[in-house]
Wavefront OBJ file of the C-alpha trace (Angstrom):
o trace
v 3.648 8.006 -0.045
v 0.514 7.670 -2.124
v -0.606 4.953 -4.468
v -3.756 3.575 -5.969
v -5.100 0.190 -6.981
v -8.284 -1.225 -8.369
v -10.837 -1.994 -5.673
v -11.236 -5.559 -6.931
v -7.564 -6.204 -6.054
v -8.480 -7.317 -2.533
v -5.104 -8.958 -1.688
v -3.307 -5.721 -2.640
v -5.598 -3.693 -0.396
v -5.014 -6.099 2.496
v -1.250 -5.814 2.007
v -1.380 -2.008 1.917
v -3.410 -1.935 5.138
v -0.989 -4.364 6.801
v 1.863 -2.044 5.841
v 0.133 0.937 7.442
v -1.475 2.583 4.405
v -4.865 4.212 4.931
v -7.595 4.765 2.349
v -7.984 8.360 1.182
v -10.156 10.253 -1.280
v -9.050 9.831 -4.871
v -6.096 11.948 -5.956
v -5.829 13.460 -8.573
v -8.887 12.674 -10.659
v -8.556 9.140 -12.018
v -10.656 8.268 -15.089
v -10.751 4.560 -14.209
v -13.679 3.047 -12.338
v -13.212 1.223 -9.032
v -9.936 2.907 -8.045
v -8.947 3.055 -4.373
v -6.311 5.560 -3.288
v -3.978 4.914 -0.372
v -1.660 7.073 1.730
v 1.215 6.149 4.037
v 2.891 8.711 6.260
v 6.449 7.948 7.296
v 6.686 9.095 10.884
v 10.049 7.455 11.509
v 12.175 9.233 8.902
v 14.739 7.032 7.169
v 14.202 4.288 9.740
v 10.485 4.186 8.896
v 11.252 3.803 5.192
v 13.709 1.012 5.983
v 11.123 -0.771 8.141
v 8.432 -0.706 5.453
v 10.916 -1.960 2.847
v 11.788 -4.899 5.153
v 8.085 -5.627 5.638
v 7.524 -5.623 1.871
v 10.433 -8.064 1.453
v 8.867 -10.326 4.092
v 5.417 -10.166 2.488
v 6.893 -10.878 -0.956
v 8.736 -13.950 0.316
v 5.574 -15.161 2.041
v 3.519 -14.785 -1.159
v 6.192 -16.614 -3.167
v 5.900 -19.641 -0.880
v 2.130 -19.970 -1.462
l 1 2 3 4 5 6 7 8 9 10 11 12 13 14 15 16 17 18 19 20 21 22 23 24 25 26 27 28 29 30 31 32 33 34 35 36 37 38 39 40 41 42 43 44 45 46 47 48 49 50 51 52 53 54 55 56 57 58 59 60 61 62 63 64 65 66
């Protein structure tokens, strides 16, 4: 799975790294400045997708309590 976010969105980058995403070179060309691209490789098949979705739910509930 690939996604991108603005570099100044530090909390988003920290969340992506916590979820196992790794920074990659930009894909495809993005005209915006300060864009960081991320990649996550699901090595666990359907179970891996389920695990990351549970982690996102946990992170979302944690952020909502702040």
